[in-house]
VEXDO-191429 format. One record per residue: z, x, y of N, C-alpha, C in turn; residue in three letters. Coordinates in pm, whole numbers, padded with zeros to 5 digits, always signed. Each point is the difference from the previous one (the first is absolute). Example, Ala and Ser with C-alpha at 12.3 -4.5 7.8 and 13.67 -1.06 7.14 Angstrom:
2
+00780+01319-00569+00000-00089+00119+00000+00090+00120ALA-00072-00035+00105+00006+00082+00119+00073-00077+00109SER
***
This chain:
323
-07421+04365+01781-00028-00111-00052+00107-00103+00060UNK-00011-00101+00068+00101-00093+00019+00048-00108-00105UNK+00106-00050+00011+00043-00068-00110+00054-00126+00064UNK+00003-00112-00055-00012-00135+00086+00078-00082-00123UNK+00137-00080+00032+00033-00128-00118-00098-00085-00006UNK+00030-00056-00109-00120-00084-00062+00074-00150+00037UNK-00022-00038+00160+00092-00107+00058+00113+00010-00002UNK+00121-00102-00036+00104+00038-00009+00095+00075-00124UNK-00113+00033-00086+00079+00068-00124-00013+00139-00009UNK+00114+00056-00076-00004+00135+00059-00093+00092-00075UNK-00153-00003-00039-00061+00056-00057-00086+00074+00085UNK+00022+00092+00009-00078+00135+00108-00175+00018-00057UNK-00095-00058+00058-00108+00029-00012-00091+00071+00083UNK-00105+00075-00037-00080+00071+00127-00036-00088+00062UNK-00023+00052+00147-00107-00059+00104-00099-00013-00057UNK-00056+00099-00026-00173-00038-00039+00025-00005-00164UNK-00091-00091-00087+00001-00014-00110-00130+00035-00081UNK-00057-00004-00134-00100+00031-00041-00031-00124-00101UNK-00113-00080-00001-00038-00078-00077-00120+00000-00075UNK-00007-00085-00066-00132+00027-00138-00103-00114+00031UNK+00014-00089+00097-00100-00089-00017-00146+00044+00065UNK-00090-00065-00080-00108+00011+00022-00060+00133-00074UNK+00045+00126-00010-00012+00136-00004+00039+00014-00172UNK+00105+00009-00021+00076+00021-00136-00077-00080-00119UNK-00065+00088-00134-00048-00072-00093-00145-00059+00027UNK-00052+00006+00124-00111-00048+00050-00090+00170+00063UNK+00039-00002+00133-00055+00101+00057+00039+00141-00035UNK+00105+00034-00079+00083+00084-00013+00047+00022-00130UNK+00014+00098-00128+00081+00000-00104+00105+00060-00002UNK+00049+00053-00084+00110+00066-00040+00049+00144+00070UNK-00110+00090-00013-00010+00141+00069+00028-00033+00162UNK-00101-00063+00036+00017-00024+00189+00133-00085+00014UNK+00011-00066-00036+00137-00098-00013+00140+00105+00023UNK+00007+00081-00124+00096+00122+00008+00000+00087+00092UNK-00116+00020+00071-00018+00074+00103+00069-00065+00158UNK-00006-00127-00020+00024-00069+00124+00101-00020+00016UNK+00091-00018-00150+00155-00055-00011+00043+00155+00034UNK-00016+00072-00041+00036+00150+00036+00007+00042+00130UNK-00108-00051+00108+00007+00041+00114+00086-00107+00035UNK+00014-00084-00008+00102-00133+00082+00145+00054-00035UNK+00030+00001-00145+00128+00090-00036+00037+00130+00095UNK-00051+00053+00005-00004+00132+00067+00048-00018+00152UNK-00074-00081+00006+00035-00067+00200+00111-00089+00002UNK+00084-00040-00097+00098-00067+00028-00021-00175-00052UNK-00111-00018-00018-00026-00116-00058+00088-00022-00144UNK+00075-00142+00013+00091-00023-00112-00061-00148-00067UNK-00091-00086+00101-00035-00122-00079-00116-00005-00052UNK-00042-00040-00110-00132-00024+00003-00003-00142-00082UNK-00128-00049+00048-00046-00156-00023-00100-00058-00051UNK+00021-00068-00097-00092-00033-00122-00006-00155+00002UNK-00093-00051-00094+00053-00158-00033-00117-00027-00116UNK+00035-00079-00069-00051-00056-00141-00168-00029+00040UNK-00029-00023+00073-00105-00053+00058-00114+00114+00052UNK+00040+00099+00028-00031+00113+00038-00123+00087-00100UNK-00116-00042+00000-00097+00033-00114+00060-00050-00153UNK+00043-00126+00020+00045-00050-00104+00086+00053-00083UNK+00086+00093+00066+00157+00046-00081-00079+00148-00003UNK-00125+00037+00018-00033+00141-00034+00082+00095+00115UNK+00036-00038+00098-00004+00089+00148+00188+00025-00061UNK+00086-00095-00037+00089+00039-00048+00035+00093-00144UNK-00128-00003-00086+00017+00107-00104-00026+00108+00057UNK-00116+00030+00091-00027+00132+00089+00114+00041+00037UNK+00085-00082+00097+00110+00102+00067+00107+00023-00103UNK+00021-00093-00092+00099+00046-00093-00033+00131-00030UNK-00116-00004-00074-00036+00133-00061+00014+00135+00084UNK-00041-00044+00133-00005+00105+00088+00188+00053+00047UNK+00054-00109+00038+00123+00049+00003+00111+00071-00106UNK-00073-00066-00110+00038+00114-00160-00005+00107+00007UNK-00164+00040+00047-00046+00139+00003+00087+00077+00089UNK+00035-00055+00076+00070+00078+00144+00121+00018-00040UNK+00058-00080-00089+00158+00001-00058+00086-00027+00116UNK-00038-00093+00108+00080+00003+00131+00145-00081-00058UNK+00086+00034+00034+00187-00078-00001-00021-00085-00018UNK+00020-00078-00073+00015-00187+00020+00121-00025+00108UNK+00089+00047+00045+00111-00027+00069-00086+00057+00154UNK-00092+00023+00014-00060+00082+00099-00114-00080+00086UNK-00044-00104-00084-00091-00105+00034+00004-00127-00017UNK-00076-00068+00056+00022-00153+00014-00137-00059-00068UNK-00018-00095-00081-00119-00044-00029-00041-00153-00016UNK-00085-00060+00024-00009-00149+00007-00085-00042-00062UNK-00045-00111-00060-00063-00101-00036-00036-00126+00074UNK-00089-00093-00035+00006-00100+00091-00071-00113-00120UNK+00053-00118-00028-00067-00098-00070-00029-00127+00074UNK-00125-00065-00074-00067-00102+00028-00109-00001-00034UNK-00091+00051-00004-00172-00003-00007-00043+00013-00138UNK+00108+00085-00080-00008+00040-00133-00087+00114-00008UNK-00016+00095-00122-00048+00075-00013-00120-00004-00113UNK-00074-00079+00039-00128-00051-00105-00088-00070+00075UNK-00127+00070-00014-00105-00035+00049-00029-00176+00064UNK+00034-00084-00139+00007-00148+00008+00133-00040-00054UNK+00115+00036+00038+00124-00039-00047+00000-00142-00011UNK+00069-00057-00156+00054-00109-00036+00124-00064+00111UNK+00028-00102-00010+00098-00069+00051+00172+00081+00007UNK-00015+00047-00104+00163+00040-00034-00023+00171+00042UNK-00108+00032+00020-00019+00138+00052-00026+00058+00161UNK+00050-00094+00046+00008-00006+00133+00087-00119+00099UNK+00014+00050+00149+00115-00111+00089+00151+00054-00036UNK+00078-00074+00036+00155+00033-00010+00086-00085-00076UNK-00059-00043-00110+00120-00081-00099+00082+00117-00065UNK+00097-00027-00041+00103+00073-00078-00062+00063-00106UNK-00097-00056-00082-00096+00079-00101-00064+00103+00058UNK-00076+00012+00097-00104+00083+00041+00088+00123+00077UNK+00131-00036+00100+00028+00086+00072+00092+00089-00102UNK+00028-00071-00115+00105+00136-00059-00110+00055-00104UNK-00099-00055-00039-00116+00090-00083-00044+00119+00072UNK-00041-00054+00131-00088+00106+00092+00090+00112+00014UNK+00126-00047+00009+00107+00118+00042+00004+00088-00096UNK+00000-00046-00117-00022+00091-00132-00117+00047-00001UNK-00099-00038+00038-00131+00055-00048+00021+00127+00130UNK+00000-00016+00128+00022+00067+00073+00080+00128-00038UNK+00107-00009-00015+00093+00105-00085-00072+00078-00085UNK-00056-00040-00104-00075+00076-00082-00111+00066+00056UNK-00092-00069+00100-00093+00070+00048+00019+00127+00102UNK+00128-00007+00072+00048+00087+00098+00099+00073-00056UNK+00018+00007-00149+00075+00082-00052+00178+00020+00041UNK+00056-00130+00021+00143+00022+00073+00065-00119-00094UNK+00123+00061+00038+00098-00143-00080+00038-00111+00093UNK-00037+00030+00132+00042-00122+00097-00089+00033+00138UNK-00022-00117+00053-00086+00015+00111+00087-00020+00132UNK-00011+00103+00106+00078+00002+00119-00023-00169+00073UNK-00122-00013-00010-00023-00123+00121-00125-00088-00081UNK+00036-00116-00007-00076-00070-00053-00034-00115+00079UNK-00141+00003+00044-00011-00134+00083-00112-00106-00039UNK+00031-00108+00030-00059-00120-00060-00151-00021+00123UNK-00082+00037-00083-00141+00080+00084-00041-00144+00125UNK-00002-00094-00056-00016-00122+00069+00071-00122-00032UNK+00010-00135+00094+00083-00129-00044-00094-00030-00107UNK+00055-00077-00088-00054-00085-00130+00045-00122+00058UNK-00115-00091+00023+00044-00144+00027+00032-00075-00165UNK-00031+00072-00098+00001-00060-00116+00137+00005-00066UNK+00054+00125+00070+00155-00014-00067+00117+00015+00103UNK+00088-00075-00001+00144-00049+00040+00063+00143+00063UNK+00006+00027+00154+00053+00104+00040+00119+00017-00082UNK+00071-00093-00036+00140-00013-00068-00024+00088-00139UNK-00104-00007-00071-00013+00054-00120-00036+00171+00011UNK-00095+00004+00110+00010+00150+00021+00116+00071+00049UNK+00088-00072+00091+00114+00093+00028+00085+00026-00129UNK+00005-00104-00090+00116+00036-00112-00094+00133-00090UNK-00144-00050-00020-00031+00100-00072+00006+00195+00046UNK-00031-00037+00146+00041+00161+00046+00142+00001-00005UNK+00078-00100+00011+00199+00043-00012-00048+00070-00117UNK-00018-00054-00090+00031+00025-00132-00057+00143-00055UNK-00094+00040+00015-00095+00155+00000+00126+00100+00072UNK+00069-00077+00114+00093+00120+00063+00111+00018-00069UNK+00037-00134-00063+00131+00021-00069+00014+00073-00123UNK-00173-00008-00038-00018+00084-00154-00013+00150+00024UNK+00012+00029+00149-00051+00140+00030-00151+00052+00008UNK-00074-00112+00002-00136+00039-00025-00091+00000+00144UNK+00073-00043+00123-00009-00007+00086+00080+00054+00117UNK+00001+00043+00106+00120+00022+00085-00021-00085+00142UNK-00108-00006+00021-00030-00081+00124-00101-00082+00015UNK+00003-00117+00002-00116-00130-00007-00044-00037+00161UNK-00132-00037+00001-00076-00028+00138-00122-00095-00010UNK-00056+00014+00119-00105-00126+00000-00104+00114+00061UNK-00121-00083-00018-00122+00080+00068-00077-00125+00055UNK-00017-00009+00153-00074-00084+00060+00036-00157-00045UNK+00118-00001+00030+00088-00150-00020+00015-00018+00146UNK-00027-00176-00013+00054-00026+00146+00135+00004+00047UNK+00051-00001+00096+00174+00014+00043+00084-00104-00057UNK-00074-00148+00001+00059-00084-00064+00054+00018-00147UNK-00119+00031-00065+00042+00036-00137+00116+00096-00035UNK-00022+00108+00084+00072+00111-00026+00158-00062+00038UNK+00034-00097+00095+00118-00034+00043+00011-00093-00149UNK-00056-00076-00025+00033-00120-00130+00016+00106-00111UNK-00032+00152-00009+00040+00066-00108+00122+00076+00022UNK+00044+00030+00120+00137+00024+00023+00094-00117-00010UNK-00046-00115+00008+00130-00112+00005+00028-00028-00136UNK-00111+00010-00073+00051-00029-00138+00073+00128-00075UNK-00039+00122+00053+00083+00099-00063+00133+00004+00053UNK+00038-00059+00137+00113-00020+00043+00102-00088-00072UNK-00077-00138-00032+00082-00093-00069+00038+00036-00127UNK-00066+00058-00060+00013+00055-00141+00058+00126-00023UNK-00018+00081+00113+00079+00110-00021-00097+00110-00080UNK-00083-00029+00058-00111+00091-00069-00071+00126+00073UNK-00080+00080-00042-00048+00089+00083-00099-00037+00099UNK-00022+00019+00142-00108-00076+00072-00078+00126+00038UNK-00106-00025+00052-00104+00097-00007+00040+00072+00140UNK-00055+00154-00031+00032+00089+00102-00102+00034+00079UNK-00112+00004-00052-00088+00030+00116-00150-00075-00028UNK-00104+00033+00099-00124-00067+00031-00082+00102-00015UNK-00131-00034-00053-00086+00090+00008-00145-00040+00074UNK+00002-00030+00117-00124-00047+00075-00086+00061+00039UNK-00144-00016+00066-00068+00069+00031+00038+00022+00163UNK-00004+00117+00055+00075+00039+00158-00116+00102+00050UNK-00082+00011+00096-00047+00085+00067-00044-00054+00149UNK-00085+00091+00088-00001-00043+00139-00084-00124+00009UNK-00064-00025-00122-00103-00126+00016+00035-00126-00081UNK+00124-00004-00022+00050-00078-00107+00182+00015-00001UNK+00044-00076+00099+00133+00003+00025+00074-00106+00020UNK-00021-00148-00021+00046-00083+00063+00134-00042-00125UNK-00015+00026-00096+00056-00056-00116+00161+00105+00007UNK-00054+00134+00017+00148+00081+00024+00071-00026+00100UNK-00074+00004+00130+00072-00022+00121+00013-00132+00056UNK-00039-00098-00071+00030-00165+00066+00073-00045-00132UNK-00061-00037-00094+00038-00097-00099+00127+00076-00075UNK+00008+00107-00041+00143+00061-00045+00083+00036+00102UNK-00036-00006+00130+00111+00073+00086+00125-00040-00043UNK+00017-00140-00026+00141-00035-00004+00086+00045-00119UNK-00087+00041-00106+00036+00035-00116+00071+00113-00016UNK+00012+00102+00066+00013+00139-00004+00152-00007-00005UNK+00069-00049+00105+00126-00009+00059+00071-00099-00098UNK-00091-00134-00029+00047-00099-00070+00049+00015-00135UNK-00093+00071-00062-00018-00002-00158+00016+00163-00005UNK-00035+00116+00071+00001+00141-00038-00117-00005-00046UNK-00105-00024+00062-00143-00005-00101-00058+00175+00011UNK-00021+00064-00098-00083+00133+00033-00145-00019-00014UNK-00090+00063+00049-00143-00007+00004-00035+00115-00067UNK-00117+00006-00110-00064+00117-00055-00127-00046+00056UNK-00082+00050+00123-00111-00084+00020-00110+00092-00057UNK-00099-00066-00006-00150+00052-00097-00146-00020+00131UNK-00090+00077+00000-00118+00020+00069+00039+00011+00148UNK+00072+00106+00039+00014+00049+00120-00099+00005+00055UNK-00147+00069-00071-00101+00046+00061-00080-00129+00017UNK+00023-00129-00041-00076-00089-00022-00146-00004-00071UNK+00067+00093-00150-00099+00019-00101-00097+00109+00068UNK+00040+00074+00088-00095+00095+00038-00084+00012+00140UNK+00001-00137+00006-00039-00035+00109+00042+00107+00161UNK+00134+00001-00033+00046+00089+00152+00014+00131-00035UNK-00064+00057-00082-00023+00145-00022-00104+00049+00117UNK-00085-00110+00045-00113+00044+00088-00143+00027-00059UNK-00002+00037-00110-00118+00006-00086-00121-00105+00014UNK+00057-00108+00006-00123-00143+00006-00072-00041+00114UNK+00033+00081+00106-00076-00022+00098-00165-00049+00005UNK-00066+00111-00093-00126-00055+00007-00052-00045-00173UNK+00124-00073-00024-00033-00078-00147+00082+00053-00104UNK+00057-00043-00099+00083+00039-00104-00082+00136-00070UNK+00090+00094+00018-00013+00163-00098-00029-00046-00125UNK-00062+00078-00043-00053-00004-00152+00080+00028-00090UNK+00108+00114+00058+00081+00073-00094+00139-00063+00066UNK+00018-00104+00011+00128-00074+00045+00026-00096-00069UNK+00114-00043+00014+00031-00139-00072-00074-00121+00017UNK-00019+00001+00130-00069-00113+00090-00134+00018-00051UNK-00045+00106-00035-00161+00011-00027-00018-00017-00140UNK+00073-00014-00111-00017-00018-00132-00106-00130-00026UNK-00093+00007-00088-00086-00150-00024+00094-00096-00065UNK+00097+00015-00036+00078-00082-00092+00121-00072+00067UNK-00009+00066+00175+00120-00055+00040-00043-00095+00129UNK-00104-00053-00046-00019-00102+00114+00163-00138+00029UNK+00065+00014-00066+00108-00099+00026+00072+00074+00086UNK+00026+00121-00044+00094+00082+00134-00071+00029+00124UNK-00090+00021+00003-00099-00039+00145+00037-00118+00071UNK-00006-00114-00082+00035-00112+00072+00148-00012+00040UNK+00070+00065-00060+00168-00012+00005+00007+00095+00145UNK-00053+00111+00004-00005+00123+00123-00095-00077+00130UNK-00073-00027-00028-00108-00049+00095+00090-00147+00081UNK+00052-00077-00057+00031-00139+00022-00114-00097+00044UNK+00065-00080+00119-00125-00098+00044-00033+00043+00128UNK-00147-00062+00047-00049+00064+00124+00090+00021+00145UNK+00091-00147+00006+00072+00001+00105+00082+00104-00003UNK+00063+00078-00093+00078+00140-00003-00016+00080+00027UNK-00151+00048+00013-00079+00088+00096+00047+00124-00041UNK+00007+00043-00157+00086+00101-00010-00083+00110+00003UNK-00155+00036-00015-00061+00121+00051+00031+00045+00135UNK-00020-00098+00084+00027+00044+00121+00150+00032+00029UNK+00071-00067-00040+00144+00062+00006+00019+00160-00079UNK-00049+00013-00102+00016+00073-00063-00070+00160+00101UNK-00140-00043+00041-00046+00123+00090+00097+00003+00100UNK+00069-00056+00063+00075+00010+00100+00112+00075-00022UNK+00058-00015-00124+00124+00073-00054-00030+00121-00063UNK-00129+00031-00016-00067+00176-00030-00005+00048+00130UNK-00034-00067+00085-00037+00042+00140+00151+00085+00049UNK+00077-00106+00010+00167+00063+00034+00048+00091-00099UNK-00034-00016-00116+00029+00143-00095-00057+00111+00065UNK-00112-00006+00028-00059+00149+00047+00060+00037+00083UNK+00020-00101+00140+00033+00027+00122+00166+00113-00009UNK+00093-00066-00128+00071+00066+00030+00060+00091-00120UNK-00151+00056-00036-00016+00114-00093+00062-00034-00169UNK-00005-00101-00047+00017+00016-00154-00074-00126-00042UNK-00025+00036-00151-00046-00083-00091+00040-00141-00004UNK-00121-00104+00021+00051-00118-00021+00109-00055-00098UNK-00036+00037-00149+00094-00034-00118+00113+00015+00050UNK+00077+00151+00020+00122+00040-00011+00081-00110+00154UNK-00101-00018+00068+00066-00064+00111+00022-00157-00006UNK-00104-00032-00111+00017-00139-00024+00132-00032-00079UNK+00051+00096-00100+00104-00005-00069+00108+00027+00076UNK-00001+00072+00103+00117+00062+00079+00034-00173+00074UNK-00092-00042+00039+00027-00145+00060+00102-00101-00085UNK-00067+00009-00142+00096-00069-00084+00113+00009-00002UNK+00042+00175-00009+00114+00025-00024+00124-00021+00134UNK-00046-00019+00124+00070-00039+00123+00046-00116-00027UNK-00020-00110-00110+00053-00110+00005+00128+00016-00079UNK+00104-00033+00035+00150+00032-00077+00009-00073-00132UNK-00060-00090+00015+00010-00118-00110-00092+00044-00109UNK-00060+00102-00009-00123+00042-00089+00098+00101-00069UNK+00048+00000-00151+00086+00070-00107-00094+00130-00020UNK-00162-00053-00026-00059+00115-00050-00141-00032+00010UNK-00095+00113+00033-00129-00066+00032-00063+00091-00128UNK-00080-00096-00064-00075+00060-00121-00126+00053+00012UNK-00010+00132+00008-00164+00064-00027-00103-00019-00129UNK-00120-00017+00024-00062+00009-00071-00084+00138-00016UNK-00065+00053-00106-00065+00132+00044-00074+00030-00115UNK-00103+00043-00016-00111+00049-00140-00021+00139-00001UNK+00040+00062+00117-00024+00166+00014+00138+00054+00063UNK+00039+00094-00030+00113+00099+00056+00017-00015+00152UNK-00131+00045+00043-00015+00031+00134+00035-00130+00090UNK-00025-00097-00080-00001-00147+00083+00175-00026+00024UNK+00076+00030-00106+00114-00031-00007+00070+00090+00071UNK-00031+00119+00025+00054+00098+00084-00006-00035+00177UNK-00142-00049+00012-00013-00047+00145+00062-00098-00003UNK+00031-00112-00064+00112-00112+00031+00120+00028+00024UNK+00022+00104-00081+00171+00021+00044+00024+00107+00115UNK-00115+00003+00110+00066+00016+00122+00019-00047+00058UNK+00014-00142-00034+00039-00140+00087+00153+00050+00021UNK+00092+00043-00087+00102+00028+00019+00031+00077+00154UNK-00072+00114+00005+00010+00071+00146-00065-00061+00092UNK-00113-00120-00015-00032-00051+00149+00085-00127+00026UNK+00083-00019-00070+00111-00139+00042+00050+00089+00110UNK+00066+00077+00037+00078+00077+00083-00069+00076+00111UNK-00148+00038-00035-00058+00102+00077-00106-00109+00111UNK-00017-00123-00060-00059-00072+00086+00072-00091+00101UNK-00005+00047+00130+00081-00076+00097-00013-00168+00013UNK+00104-00061+00072+00000-00125-00002-00145-00048+00105UNK-00039+00070+00070-00136-00042+00071-00076+00014-00086UNK-00020+00100-00116-00122-00009-00084-00037-00090-00085UNK+00163-00061-00049+00006-00133-00121-00046-00108+00097UNK+00027-00024+00138-00025-00111+00100-00164+00027-00025UNK-00071+00070+00034-00162-00007-00022-00047-00013-00137UNK+00094+00017-00092-00051-00012-00159+00000-00166-00012UNK+00131-00054+00049+00002-00125+00038-00128-00085+00031UNK-00014+00021+00119-00115-00027+00100-00093+00013-00095UNK-00054+00093-00054-00144+00024-00053-00007-00085-00102UNK+00096-00098-00076-00029-00040-00108+00014-00177+00054UNK+00053+00003+00087+00044-00127+00076+00083-00080-00089UNK
***
């Protein structure tokens, strides 16, 4: 396993991490979660990602139980939560967003579900137009000073708001956001590569990127339609299929087919190749993997070997395939 600093912080997290989005508490329960986390841990993964909104908090409960079952040493791993969407099917106004009230109460709920006394990473899951950024910065700083959170960050925030949060923190001598969690993959790259580009040196921003396989599209298994046993093939995942496929002008199916053809020519599986491409970006602190079966996770971990095995000409062919 490789380990990378989380932006300009001193925290070393695994270049490949493991997340609970869509799977934990929905597709998989405690036993399978325990097997997956054990496999991840055995291969050097030390960062496990979660959020209050994943399966309405059930994903955190399942992950917390699995980690407790495995008796992982608390000083050996990092765990995260994210706050914004709430942990209820139809949250009341005070049960969602980034107000001081919800940020604090959601943190304590996450600690209880995850069975830990502090969150290593705590993300603001989306910007909140109804809460002043200053209120959220103060709320996060308070949690850090209380020892409930070690590092806080954002997820899918525009660069302008991240800058604003840093300015507020600087003026008031508060803890500023350390990291951002954006979507990043071969089909979705503008925010990480262009919008955030000045922030890496300017603010020391780290990134823990999600959906490196475009919700499974880059596995190559969907060329003839959505596979029924896949994440995108599930009947209740229409919203996820819309995110993955994008708009017609993005021609994602054509680009995926071209990418899969290049992977075949390079004699590697598409999934680890797509993940290895993400690892090539030096501003990516960690690539969050998702899996519902141990064999999926183990195949994705092969990305660590591919990063150096594919030569520059091969990576240029990958870039050309997706346009």
